[in-house]
Backbone as JSON, one array per atom type, in Angstrom:
{
  "sequence": "MNFLDQIKESLEKIWLDIAASAPKILGVLALIIIFLIVTKIITSILKKVLTKANVNKLGDKLNEIELSEGKTLNVNLVNILVKTVKWLLYIVLITIVADILQLTMVSEGLKSFMGYLPKLFTALVIITLGLLFATFVKKSLQNLFESIDLSGGKLISQLVFIILMVLISITALNQAEINTEIITSNIKMILAAFLLAFALAFGFGARKAVEKILNTFYARKLYEIGQVIEFNDIRGEVEAINSISVTIKTKTGKVIVPIKDIVESQVSIQD",
  "N": [[26.75, -59.63, 37.03], [23.46, -60.37, 36.19], [21.12, -60.61, 33.39], [18.52, -59.73, 34.16], [19.09, -58.13, 36.33], [20.44, -56.07, 35.06], [18.37, -54.91, 33.52], [16.71, -54.06, 35.58], [18.36, -52.17, 36.8], [18.61, -50.29, 34.72], [15.96, -49.41, 34.46], [15.59, -48.26, 36.96], [17.37, -46.12, 36.78], [16.24, -44.65, 34.69], [13.83, -43.97, 35.91], [14.77, -42.39, 38.03], [15.84, -40.27, 36.57], [13.51, -39.26, 35.41], [12.11, -38.54, 37.69], [13.81, -36.55, 38.65], [13.55, -34.68, 36.66], [10.91, -34.05, 36.76], [9.85, -31.77, 38.32], [10.74, -29.65, 36.72], [9.46, -30.21, 34.28], [6.75, -30.13, 35.04], [6.66, -27.47, 35.83], [7.08, -26.22, 33.36], [4.78, -27.04, 31.97], [2.81, -25.76, 33.53], [3.58, -23.12, 33.07], [3.07, -22.95, 30.32], [0.26, -23.25, 30.22], [-0.6, -21.01, 31.74], [0.51, -18.97, 30.18], [-0.87, -19.29, 27.75], [-3.45, -18.63, 28.54], [-3.08, -15.95, 29.32], [-2.28, -14.93, 26.84], [-4.64, -15.24, 25.35], [-6.3, -13.44, 26.69], [-4.94, -11.02, 26.26], [-5.01, -10.79, 23.41], [-7.75, -10.68, 23.01], [-8.45, -8.26, 24.29], [-6.89, -6.54, 22.75], [-8.09, -6.8, 20.22], [-10.61, -5.63, 20.68], [-9.81, -3.01, 21.29], [-8.53, -2.2, 18.9], [-10.69, -2.38, 17.15], [-12.47, -0.43, 18.17], [-10.87, 1.75, 17.72], [-11.15, 2.07, 15.05], [-9.4, 0.87, 13.2], [-9.79, -0.67, 11.01], [-10.52, 1.05, 9.01], [-8.29, 1.83, 7.58], [-7.73, -0.64, 6.47], [-9.99, -0.86, 4.82], [-9.44, 1.13, 2.98], [-7.22, 0.0, 1.76], [-8.46, -2.2, 0.63], [-9.91, -1.0, -1.34], [-8.14, -0.52, -3.31], [-7.26, -1.04, -6.63], [-5.55, -3.5, -7.93], [-5.12, -4.68, -10.41], [-7.03, -4.96, -13.45], [-10.14, -5.15, -12.24], [-9.34, -6.6, -10.0], [-8.92, -6.66, -6.57], [-7.65, -6.02, -3.22], [-8.32, -8.03, -0.3], [-8.53, -7.65, 2.76], [-8.6, -7.98, 6.32], [-7.72, -5.86, 8.57], [-7.67, -5.67, 11.36], [-7.97, -8.35, 12.23], [-5.63, -9.42, 11.12], [-3.59, -8.03, 12.52], [-4.15, -8.82, 15.16], [-3.78, -11.62, 15.02], [-1.09, -11.63, 14.31], [0.14, -10.56, 16.63], [-0.6, -12.56, 18.41], [0.78, -14.83, 17.43], [3.39, -13.92, 17.75], [3.56, -13.84, 20.52], [3.32, -16.56, 20.99], [5.73, -17.44, 19.88], [7.51, -16.23, 21.65], [6.83, -17.67, 23.95], [7.61, -20.3, 23.2], [10.34, -19.88, 22.95], [11.06, -19.29, 25.61], [10.38, -21.72, 26.87], [12.14, -23.43, 25.5], [14.58, -22.44, 26.45], [14.34, -23.07, 29.18], [14.25, -25.87, 29.08], [16.71, -26.25, 28.1], [17.18, -26.37, 25.35], [19.18, -25.46, 23.29], [19.74, -24.92, 20.52], [17.21, -24.52, 19.41], [16.21, -22.32, 20.91], [18.15, -20.34, 20.34], [17.84, -20.09, 17.59], [15.19, -19.11, 17.43], [15.5, -16.7, 18.8], [17.17, -15.34, 17.03], [15.41, -15.11, 14.9], [13.44, -13.47, 16.07], [14.95, -11.18, 16.37], [15.16, -10.46, 13.73], [12.62, -9.73, 13.02], [11.83, -6.9, 13.4], [12.95, -5.67, 11.09], [11.55, -7.0, 9.12], [8.91, -6.18, 9.66], [9.2, -3.45, 9.19], [9.65, -3.51, 6.45], [7.13, -4.42, 5.6], [5.56, -2.26, 6.37], [6.6, -0.32, 4.64], [5.76, -1.38, 2.19], [2.95, -1.2, 2.54], [2.46, 1.61, 2.93], [3.6, 2.47, 0.56], [1.9, 1.3, -1.29], [-0.46, 2.73, -0.83], [0.45, 5.29, -1.56], [1.16, 4.9, -4.28], [-1.35, 4.32, -5.3], [-2.66, 6.74, -4.86], [-1.22, 8.41, -6.63], [-1.86, 7.14, -9.02], [-4.69, 7.53, -9.2], [-4.74, 10.33, -9.25], [-3.43, 10.85, -11.67], [-5.25, 9.63, -13.42], [-7.51, 11.28, -13.07], [-6.44, 13.68, -14.01], [-5.86, 13.05, -16.72], [-8.42, 12.48, -17.61], [-9.6, 14.97, -17.32], [-8.37, 16.44, -19.29], [-9.13, 15.1, -21.43], [-7.62, 12.95, -22.56], [-6.82, 10.21, -24.45], [-6.24, 6.82, -23.52], [-5.44, 7.31, -20.96], [-6.09, 5.82, -18.65], [-4.67, 3.44, -19.01], [-2.04, 4.4, -19.01], [-1.83, 5.48, -16.4], [-2.14, 3.14, -14.94], [0.16, 1.74, -15.66], [2.1, 3.44, -14.57], [1.47, 3.08, -11.9], [2.18, 0.37, -11.57], [4.95, 0.51, -12.05], [5.78, 2.14, -9.91], [5.08, 0.46, -7.77], [6.8, -1.68, -8.21], [9.31, -0.49, -7.76], [8.95, 0.29, -5.08], [8.6, -2.22, -3.9], [11.12, -3.36, -4.29], [12.62, -1.67, -2.65], [11.5, -2.38, -0.18], [12.25, -5.08, -0.03], [15.02, -4.81, 0.11], [15.18, -3.56, 2.59], [14.39, -5.68, 4.13], [16.63, -7.14, 3.97], [17.07, -8.79, 1.78], [18.64, -10.06, -1.02], [18.61, -8.17, -3.86], [19.94, -7.69, -6.18], [20.12, -8.97, -8.74], [17.45, -8.83, -9.57], [17.11, -6.04, -9.58], [18.94, -5.17, -11.55], [17.88, -6.32, -13.9], [15.35, -5.14, -13.95], [16.01, -2.47, -14.24], [16.93, -2.36, -16.89], [14.59, -3.1, -18.27], [12.88, -1.06, -17.42], [14.16, 1.21, -18.4], [13.92, 0.82, -21.18], [11.13, 0.85, -21.37], [10.49, 3.46, -20.45], [11.71, 4.99, -22.42], [10.22, 4.28, -24.69], [7.74, 5.14, -23.83], [8.19, 7.9, -23.49], [8.66, 8.7, -26.14], [6.19, 8.04, -27.35], [4.42, 9.56, -25.81], [5.43, 12.09, -26.25], [4.88, 12.49, -28.98], [2.13, 12.19, -29.01], [0.98, 13.86, -27.12], [0.73, 16.54, -27.7], [-1.65, 17.92, -28.35], [-3.0, 17.61, -25.96], [-1.42, 19.08, -24.17], [-1.76, 21.56, -25.31], [-4.47, 21.98, -24.77], [-4.4, 22.16, -21.99], [-2.9, 24.5, -21.61], [-4.58, 26.36, -22.88], [-6.82, 26.25, -21.21], [-5.7, 27.17, -18.83], [-4.97, 29.86, -19.48], [-7.47, 30.87, -20.17], [-8.9, 30.77, -17.77], [-7.4, 32.5, -16.31], [-7.64, 34.94, -17.62], [-10.39, 35.45, -17.87], [-13.37, 35.85, -15.9], [-16.01, 34.51, -13.85], [-19.15, 35.94, -14.42], [-18.29, 38.13, -15.88], [-18.89, 40.23, -18.72], [-18.58, 39.48, -22.0], [-17.58, 39.83, -25.47], [-17.43, 38.42, -28.64], [-16.88, 37.32, -31.97], [-19.51, 38.0, -32.84], [-20.97, 37.21, -30.67], [-22.38, 37.97, -27.65], [-22.36, 38.15, -24.19], [-22.77, 37.0, -20.75], [-20.2, 35.51, -18.81], [-20.72, 32.39, -17.6], [-19.77, 29.9, -16.74], [-16.63, 28.17, -16.52], [-14.85, 25.52, -17.71], [-12.65, 22.69, -18.21], [-12.65, 22.36, -20.96], [-14.42, 24.07, -22.22], [-16.3, 27.17, -22.4], [-19.1, 28.56, -20.87], [-21.51, 30.76, -21.96], [-23.88, 33.13, -21.13], [-26.41, 34.45, -22.96], [-28.76, 36.89, -24.33], [-30.61, 35.41, -25.65], [-30.3, 32.86, -24.77], [-28.17, 30.14, -23.64], [-24.78, 29.73, -24.58], [-22.36, 27.42, -25.45], [-19.02, 27.51, -25.75], [-16.06, 26.3, -27.24], [-12.96, 26.4, -25.48], [-10.69, 26.82, -26.97], [-11.56, 28.32, -29.18], [-12.16, 30.78, -28.01], [-9.7, 31.56, -26.93], [-8.18, 31.85, -29.23], [-9.41, 33.89, -30.53], [-10.33, 37.37, -31.02], [-11.32, 39.07, -28.23], [-13.69, 41.07, -26.62], [-13.94, 42.68, -23.57], [-16.44, 43.73, -21.5], [-16.81, 46.45, -19.34]],
  "CA": [[25.37, -59.08, 36.98], [22.71, -61.06, 35.15], [20.29, -59.79, 32.48], [17.41, -59.11, 34.91], [19.65, -57.04, 37.14], [20.73, -54.95, 34.16], [17.09, -54.27, 33.19], [16.27, -53.39, 36.79], [19.21, -50.99, 37.0], [18.26, -49.31, 33.68], [14.65, -48.84, 34.81], [15.77, -47.39, 38.12], [18.05, -44.92, 36.29], [15.23, -43.87, 33.94], [12.88, -43.43, 36.89], [15.43, -41.3, 38.74], [15.92, -39.13, 35.63], [12.16, -38.69, 35.29], [11.8, -37.89, 38.98], [14.61, -35.32, 38.75], [13.05, -33.72, 35.67], [9.47, -33.82, 36.96], [9.53, -30.39, 38.69], [10.96, -28.78, 35.56], [8.4, -30.49, 33.3], [5.51, -29.59, 35.59], [6.77, -26.01, 35.76], [6.91, -25.83, 31.96], [3.35, -27.22, 31.65], [2.09, -24.67, 34.2], [3.91, -21.9, 32.34], [2.36, -22.97, 29.03], [-1.16, -23.01, 30.47], [-0.76, -19.61, 32.15], [0.86, -18.11, 29.04], [-1.96, -19.37, 26.78], [-4.57, -17.86, 29.09], [-2.71, -14.54, 29.21], [-2.3, -14.59, 25.41], [-6.04, -15.11, 24.93], [-6.82, -12.19, 27.28], [-4.3, -9.89, 25.56], [-5.52, -10.68, 22.04], [-9.15, -10.27, 23.08], [-8.45, -6.82, 24.59], [-6.32, -5.85, 21.59], [-9.09, -6.78, 19.15], [-11.62, -4.63, 21.03], [-9.19, -1.68, 21.19], [-8.34, -1.89, 17.48], [-12.01, -2.18, 16.54], [-12.96, 0.88, 18.6], [-10.01, 2.77, 17.1], [-11.45, 2.09, 13.61], [-8.21, 0.52, 12.42], [-10.22, -1.28, 9.75], [-10.67, 2.07, 7.97], [-7.1, 1.7, 6.74], [-7.95, -1.87, 5.7], [-10.98, -0.57, 3.78], [-8.73, 1.88, 1.93], [-6.39, -0.96, 1.03], [-9.35, -3.05, -0.16], [-10.4, -0.23, -2.49], [-7.07, -0.41, -4.32], [-7.4, -1.95, -7.77], [-4.2, -3.92, -8.32], [-5.21, -4.79, -11.86], [-8.4, -4.81, -13.9], [-11.15, -5.9, -11.49], [-8.77, -7.36, -8.89], [-8.63, -5.82, -5.41], [-7.23, -6.72, -2.0], [-9.4, -8.39, 0.62], [-7.84, -7.83, 4.04], [-9.2, -7.5, 7.57], [-6.51, -5.41, 9.25], [-7.75, -5.99, 12.79], [-7.67, -9.79, 12.4], [-4.22, -9.64, 10.8], [-2.77, -7.53, 13.63], [-4.39, -9.66, 16.33], [-3.12, -12.91, 14.79], [0.35, -11.39, 14.35], [0.52, -10.45, 18.04], [-0.77, -13.88, 19.04], [1.89, -15.71, 17.05], [4.6, -13.4, 18.38], [3.53, -14.32, 21.9], [3.61, -18.0, 20.93], [7.18, -17.59, 19.65], [8.15, -15.9, 22.93], [6.6, -18.83, 24.84], [8.46, -21.43, 22.76], [11.72, -19.51, 23.27], [11.23, -19.46, 27.07], [10.36, -23.17, 27.15], [13.39, -23.99, 24.99], [15.64, -22.04, 27.4], [14.18, -23.85, 30.41], [14.6, -27.26, 28.79], [18.09, -26.22, 27.59], [17.23, -26.68, 23.92], [19.94, -24.28, 22.87], [19.61, -24.64, 19.09], [15.86, -23.99, 19.18], [16.09, -21.0, 21.51], [19.0, -19.41, 19.61], [17.21, -19.84, 16.29], [14.03, -18.25, 17.63], [15.99, -15.37, 19.17], [17.63, -14.72, 15.78], [14.2, -14.77, 14.14], [12.82, -12.31, 16.73], [15.78, -10.03, 16.05], [14.94, -10.11, 12.32], [11.24, -9.27, 12.83], [11.67, -5.45, 13.16], [13.25, -5.37, 9.69], [10.43, -7.53, 8.32], [7.76, -5.3, 9.88], [9.49, -2.2, 8.49], [9.42, -3.78, 5.02], [5.68, -4.49, 5.39], [5.07, -0.88, 6.46], [6.99, 0.34, 3.39], [4.85, -1.89, 1.15], [1.61, -0.67, 2.77], [2.45, 3.04, 2.63], [3.89, 2.61, -0.86], [0.68, 0.94, -2.02], [-1.36, 3.88, -0.73], [1.02, 6.38, -2.35], [1.04, 4.56, -5.7], [-2.77, 4.44, -5.65], [-2.95, 8.18, -4.94], [-0.63, 8.89, -7.89], [-2.65, 6.56, -10.11], [-5.98, 8.22, -9.29], [-4.48, 11.71, -9.66], [-3.15, 10.84, -13.11], [-6.49, 9.32, -14.12], [-8.33, 12.49, -13.06], [-5.79, 14.66, -14.89], [-6.04, 12.66, -18.12], [-9.85, 12.62, -17.93], [-9.93, 16.39, -17.43], [-7.86, 16.97, -20.57], [-9.68, 14.22, -22.48], [-6.5, 12.24, -23.2], [-7.1, 8.78, -24.61], [-5.21, 5.95, -22.97], [-5.02, 7.77, -19.63], [-6.23, 4.74, -17.67], [-3.56, 2.52, -19.22], [-0.8, 5.07, -18.58], [-1.83, 5.57, -14.94], [-1.94, 1.78, -14.42], [1.58, 1.44, -15.86], [2.84, 4.21, -13.56], [1.2, 2.38, -10.65], [2.99, -0.86, -11.55], [6.36, 0.9, -11.91], [5.98, 2.58, -8.53], [5.01, -0.7, -6.88], [8.03, -2.46, -8.39], [10.38, 0.24, -7.05], [8.66, 0.2, -3.63], [8.84, -3.61, -3.5], [12.58, -3.54, -4.22], [13.04, -0.98, -1.42], [11.07, -3.2, 0.97], [13.1, -6.28, 0.0], [16.33, -4.38, 0.61], [15.02, -3.35, 4.03], [14.32, -7.01, 4.73], [17.95, -7.73, 3.75], [17.0, -9.81, 0.72], [19.48, -9.61, -2.13], [17.8, -7.82, -5.04], [20.86, -7.19, -7.22], [19.74, -9.51, -10.05], [16.15, -8.25, -9.91], [17.28, -4.62, -9.86], [19.63, -4.97, -12.83], [16.95, -6.65, -14.97], [14.28, -4.15, -13.96], [16.57, -1.21, -14.77], [16.93, -2.43, -18.35], [13.19, -3.08, -18.73], [12.33, 0.26, -17.12], [14.77, 2.17, -19.33], [13.28, 0.63, -22.49], [9.74, 1.29, -21.27], [10.44, 4.92, -20.35], [12.06, 5.54, -23.73], [9.05, 4.11, -25.56], [6.66, 5.99, -23.31], [8.53, 9.29, -23.78], [8.44, 8.94, -27.56], [4.75, 8.0, -27.62], [3.77, 10.7, -25.15], [5.89, 13.31, -26.91], [4.16, 12.67, -30.24], [0.67, 12.18, -28.84], [0.46, 14.75, -26.06], [0.76, 17.95, -28.1], [-2.99, 18.48, -28.22], [-3.35, 17.65, -24.53], [-0.7, 20.22, -23.58], [-2.41, 22.76, -25.84], [-5.71, 22.15, -24.02], [-4.06, 22.61, -20.63], [-2.51, 25.91, -21.68], [-5.77, 27.15, -23.19], [-7.64, 26.31, -19.99], [-4.99, 28.03, -17.87], [-5.08, 31.26, -19.88], [-8.87, 31.28, -20.13], [-9.29, 30.99, -16.38], [-6.65, 33.64, -15.81], [-8.09, 36.16, -18.28], [-11.83, 35.68, -17.74], [-13.96, 35.5, -14.62], [-17.46, 34.3, -13.84], [-19.9, 37.2, -14.27], [-17.83, 39.12, -16.85], [-19.6, 40.31, -19.99], [-17.6, 39.48, -23.09], [-18.15, 39.85, -26.82], [-16.5, 37.97, -29.69], [-17.53, 36.62, -33.08], [-20.94, 38.34, -32.83], [-21.6, 36.64, -29.48], [-22.22, 38.85, -26.5], [-23.08, 37.6, -23.04], [-22.09, 36.92, -19.45], [-19.51, 34.23, -18.56], [-21.43, 31.68, -16.53], [-18.95, 28.79, -16.24], [-15.41, 27.85, -17.26], [-14.29, 24.22, -17.35], [-11.38, 22.37, -18.87], [-12.71, 22.32, -22.43], [-15.35, 25.03, -22.81], [-16.81, 28.31, -21.62], [-20.54, 28.74, -21.03], [-21.86, 32.19, -22.01], [-25.32, 33.38, -21.06], [-26.8, 35.57, -23.82], [-30.17, 37.28, -24.2], [-31.47, 34.38, -26.24], [-30.05, 31.56, -24.14], [-26.79, 29.84, -23.27], [-23.91, 29.28, -25.67], [-21.16, 26.73, -24.97], [-17.98, 27.78, -26.74], [-14.77, 25.68, -26.9], [-11.94, 27.33, -24.99], [-9.75, 27.1, -28.06], [-12.11, 29.39, -30.02], [-12.05, 32.05, -27.29], [-8.28, 31.92, -26.8], [-7.62, 32.21, -30.52], [-10.2, 34.97, -31.12], [-10.26, 38.68, -30.38], [-12.44, 39.13, -27.3], [-13.89, 42.36, -25.98], [-14.45, 42.55, -22.2], [-17.23, 44.9, -21.13], [-16.68, 46.88, -17.93]],
  "C": [[24.62, -59.75, 35.82], [21.83, -60.07, 34.36], [19.18, -59.06, 33.22], [17.9, -57.96, 35.77], [19.96, -55.81, 36.29], [19.46, -54.18, 33.79], [16.6, -53.45, 34.38], [17.07, -52.1, 37.02], [18.87, -49.89, 35.99], [16.94, -48.63, 34.0], [14.75, -47.89, 35.99], [16.42, -46.06, 37.7], [17.07, -44.01, 35.54], [14.26, -43.2, 34.9], [13.48, -42.25, 37.65], [15.56, -40.05, 37.86], [14.57, -38.45, 35.5], [11.8, -37.93, 36.55], [12.56, -36.57, 39.13], [14.09, -34.24, 37.81], [11.6, -33.32, 35.9], [9.15, -32.39, 37.36], [9.68, -29.42, 37.51], [9.85, -28.96, 34.54], [7.06, -29.92, 33.77], [5.51, -28.06, 35.55], [6.54, -25.5, 34.34], [5.43, -25.95, 31.56], [2.51, -26.09, 32.28], [2.33, -23.35, 33.48], [3.14, -21.81, 31.03], [0.88, -22.64, 29.23], [-1.41, -21.54, 30.82], [-0.52, -18.67, 30.97], [-0.26, -18.12, 28.0], [-3.18, -18.57, 27.24], [-4.31, -16.36, 28.95], [-2.76, -14.07, 27.75], [-3.72, -14.37, 24.92], [-6.63, -13.8, 25.46], [-6.26, -10.99, 26.52], [-4.87, -9.7, 24.16], [-6.98, -10.23, 22.01], [-9.26, -8.77, 23.35], [-7.96, -6.03, 23.39], [-7.33, -5.74, 20.46], [-10.16, -5.73, 19.42], [-11.07, -3.21, 20.87], [-9.03, -1.27, 19.73], [-9.66, -1.64, 16.77], [-12.58, -0.82, 16.9], [-12.15, 2.01, 17.99], [-10.21, 2.87, 15.59], [-10.23, 1.82, 12.74], [-8.6, -0.06, 11.07], [-10.48, -0.26, 8.65], [-9.48, 2.04, 7.01], [-7.22, 0.45, 5.87], [-8.94, -1.65, 4.57], [-10.34, 0.2, 2.63], [-7.86, 0.95, 1.09], [-7.26, -1.85, 0.14], [-9.92, -2.33, -1.37], [-9.38, -0.16, -3.61], [-7.26, -1.47, -5.39], [-6.0, -2.3, -8.28], [-4.1, -4.08, -9.83], [-6.69, -4.73, -12.21], [-9.34, -5.73, -13.13], [-10.64, -6.67, -10.3], [-8.38, -6.41, -7.76], [-8.16, -6.68, -4.25], [-8.47, -7.06, -1.18], [-8.78, -8.7, 1.97], [-8.71, -7.31, 5.18], [-8.04, -7.15, 8.49], [-6.51, -5.77, 10.72], [-7.39, -7.44, 13.03], [-6.2, -10.09, 12.13], [-3.32, -9.21, 11.95], [-2.92, -8.4, 14.86], [-3.68, -11.01, 16.19], [-1.6, -12.76, 14.82], [0.85, -11.32, 15.78], [0.43, -11.8, 18.72], [0.4, -14.81, 18.7], [3.23, -15.22, 17.58], [4.69, -13.86, 19.83], [3.82, -15.82, 21.96], [5.11, -18.24, 20.74], [7.95, -17.28, 20.93], [8.02, -17.07, 23.9], [7.52, -19.99, 24.48], [9.92, -21.14, 23.1], [12.01, -19.72, 24.76], [11.29, -20.93, 27.44], [11.65, -23.82, 26.69], [14.57, -23.65, 25.91], [15.57, -22.88, 28.67], [14.62, -25.29, 30.21], [16.01, -27.39, 28.19], [18.2, -26.73, 26.15], [17.88, -25.49, 23.21], [19.73, -23.92, 21.39], [18.25, -24.0, 18.77], [15.76, -22.55, 19.69], [16.92, -19.96, 20.76], [18.4, -19.06, 18.24], [16.02, -18.9, 16.4], [14.44, -16.83, 18.02], [16.5, -14.62, 17.93], [16.44, -14.27, 14.94], [13.52, -13.54, 14.74], [13.62, -11.04, 16.46], [15.59, -9.55, 14.63], [13.57, -9.48, 12.1], [11.1, -7.76, 12.64], [11.95, -5.05, 11.71], [12.12, -5.84, 8.78], [9.2, -6.63, 8.44], [7.96, -3.96, 9.17], [9.25, -2.36, 6.98], [7.93, -3.83, 4.71], [5.05, -3.09, 5.46], [5.39, -0.11, 5.17], [6.06, -0.08, 2.25], [3.47, -1.26, 1.29], [1.52, 0.8, 2.4], [2.72, 3.29, 1.14], [2.68, 2.29, -1.72], [-0.32, 2.08, -2.0], [-0.87, 5.05, -1.59], [0.85, 6.12, -3.85], [-0.41, 4.68, -6.16], [-3.18, 5.9, -5.78], [-2.43, 8.76, -6.25], [-1.46, 8.41, -9.07], [-3.97, 7.3, -10.3], [-5.81, 9.68, -9.73], [-4.21, 11.8, -11.15], [-4.42, 10.56, -13.91], [-7.39, 10.55, -14.2], [-7.77, 13.55, -14.0], [-6.06, 14.32, -16.35], [-7.51, 12.76, -18.55], [-10.22, 14.09, -18.13], [-9.44, 17.0, -18.75], [-8.27, 16.08, -21.75], [-8.58, 13.53, -23.28], [-6.81, 10.76, -23.26], [-5.93, 7.95, -24.07], [-4.74, 6.35, -21.59], [-5.08, 6.68, -18.58], [-5.06, 3.76, -17.77], [-2.25, 3.13, -18.71], [-0.71, 5.12, -17.06], [-1.61, 4.2, -14.31], [-0.47, 1.37, -14.56], [2.44, 2.18, -14.84], [2.68, 3.55, -12.2], [2.09, 1.14, -10.51], [4.47, -0.52, -11.35], [6.66, 1.33, -10.48], [6.0, 1.4, -7.57], [6.25, -1.58, -7.0], [9.18, -1.81, -7.62], [10.19, 0.15, -5.54], [8.94, -1.22, -3.12], [10.33, -3.89, -3.37], [13.12, -2.87, -2.96], [12.7, -1.8, -0.19], [11.93, -4.46, 1.09], [14.5, -5.94, 0.51], [16.28, -4.14, 2.12], [14.97, -4.68, 4.77], [15.61, -7.8, 4.52], [17.91, -8.93, 2.81], [17.75, -9.27, -0.48], [18.63, -9.4, -3.39], [18.66, -7.36, -6.21], [20.45, -7.66, -8.6], [18.42, -8.9, -10.51], [16.31, -6.8, -10.34], [17.91, -4.39, -11.22], [18.7, -5.26, -14.0], [15.85, -5.59, -15.1], [14.77, -2.82, -14.52], [16.55, -1.21, -16.3], [15.51, -2.35, -18.91], [12.6, -1.68, -18.57], [12.88, 1.31, -18.08], [14.12, 2.06, -20.71], [11.84, 1.13, -22.47], [9.63, 2.81, -21.25], [10.79, 5.59, -21.68], [10.87, 5.46, -24.67], [7.92, 5.03, -25.13], [6.93, 7.46, -23.65], [8.29, 9.63, -25.24], [6.95, 9.01, -27.89], [4.05, 9.22, -27.04], [4.17, 12.01, -25.82], [5.15, 13.57, -28.2], [2.66, 12.86, -30.03], [0.12, 13.2, -27.88], [0.42, 16.23, -26.46], [-0.6, 18.61, -27.92], [-3.41, 18.6, -26.76], [-2.69, 18.84, -23.85], [-1.35, 21.53, -24.04], [-3.71, 23.03, -25.09], [-5.45, 22.68, -22.62], [-3.72, 24.09, -20.63], [-3.7, 26.81, -21.98], [-6.65, 27.33, -21.96], [-7.01, 27.25, -18.98], [-5.18, 29.51, -18.22], [-6.53, 31.74, -19.82], [-9.31, 31.58, -18.7], [-8.57, 32.2, -15.78], [-7.2, 34.94, -16.36], [-9.56, 36.49, -18.0], [-12.33, 35.2, -16.39], [-15.45, 35.28, -14.77], [-18.15, 35.65, -13.6], [-19.45, 38.28, -15.23], [-18.7, 39.09, -18.11], [-18.56, 40.43, -21.1], [-18.33, 39.46, -24.44], [-17.08, 39.4, -27.81], [-17.31, 37.2, -30.73], [-19.06, 36.79, -33.07], [-21.7, 37.68, -31.69], [-21.32, 37.57, -28.32], [-23.03, 38.29, -25.33], [-22.2, 37.56, -21.8], [-21.47, 35.54, -19.27], [-20.17, 33.57, -17.35], [-20.61, 30.55, -15.93], [-17.74, 28.61, -17.15], [-14.93, 26.48, -16.79], [-13.07, 23.93, -18.2], [-11.44, 22.43, -20.39], [-13.6, 23.4, -23.04], [-15.69, 26.16, -21.84], [-18.3, 28.45, -21.92], [-20.87, 30.22, -20.91], [-23.38, 32.32, -22.03], [-25.66, 34.63, -21.87], [-28.28, 35.9, -23.61], [-31.1, 36.19, -24.71], [-31.29, 33.0, -25.61], [-28.59, 31.39, -23.77], [-26.03, 29.31, -24.48], [-22.66, 28.64, -25.05], [-20.11, 26.81, -26.07], [-16.7, 27.05, -26.33], [-13.74, 26.72, -26.48], [-10.98, 27.74, -26.1], [-10.24, 28.27, -28.91], [-11.96, 30.76, -29.34], [-10.6, 32.51, -27.22], [-7.72, 32.44, -28.12], [-8.38, 33.36, -31.21], [-9.95, 36.29, -30.36], [-11.52, 38.86, -29.54], [-12.49, 40.52, -26.67], [-14.54, 42.13, -24.61], [-15.16, 43.85, -21.83], [-17.09, 45.23, -19.66], [-18.07, 47.02, -17.29]]
}
């Protein structure tokens, strides 16, 4: 067999292979086109449904979260969910095509990735819910510290927020089956040192704050709006009680008296 015959035989073999594979290739192309059209329809419907369901309200809440001084999130939850679904459908398409074309390594790898996705999504849900919870705790602490006029309340609440987010992030990473042993051991030492310092500082500095809380508690328990009281030559009707003072309406006007003065004085309640 001469050289030209060998070339002719090779070309005939290639042509026969192409002809044998043509139906499969055409079927794959048709599948891709149909799948892309279906994906576009599904994502379009999903976007309309999520928009009407006001899913972006949750995104707005996340965007209100202040991660640090002046820095907030900027997410569009509807777009994120729609794009996530679209790429999941693309992965399903690639897996099907790989199976048809007998690309075993590709299809097996994608199937393993799809099996891992539920754990990844669970970790993202933990992060999201944890972020909302940590923000709620942060705002509650800020309001508490403002009500008792405690200096440094904003800093303390921000530190609590960071600690909670670190713990939540570690939980999410564990859910995603990411080894956090080294991170956890280092954070435990840092957290222990921080909590010790915080406990000492708060223990020395919070005495007045605790005293204010107790005074407010007893004042609100003992006195009511509308009661007529008399103490230190002041006689009048209790008009308001807040966290730091009591407003008394007298014949000559209104007197704002610190709660501490009332709690520590002898008060006569008129029936």
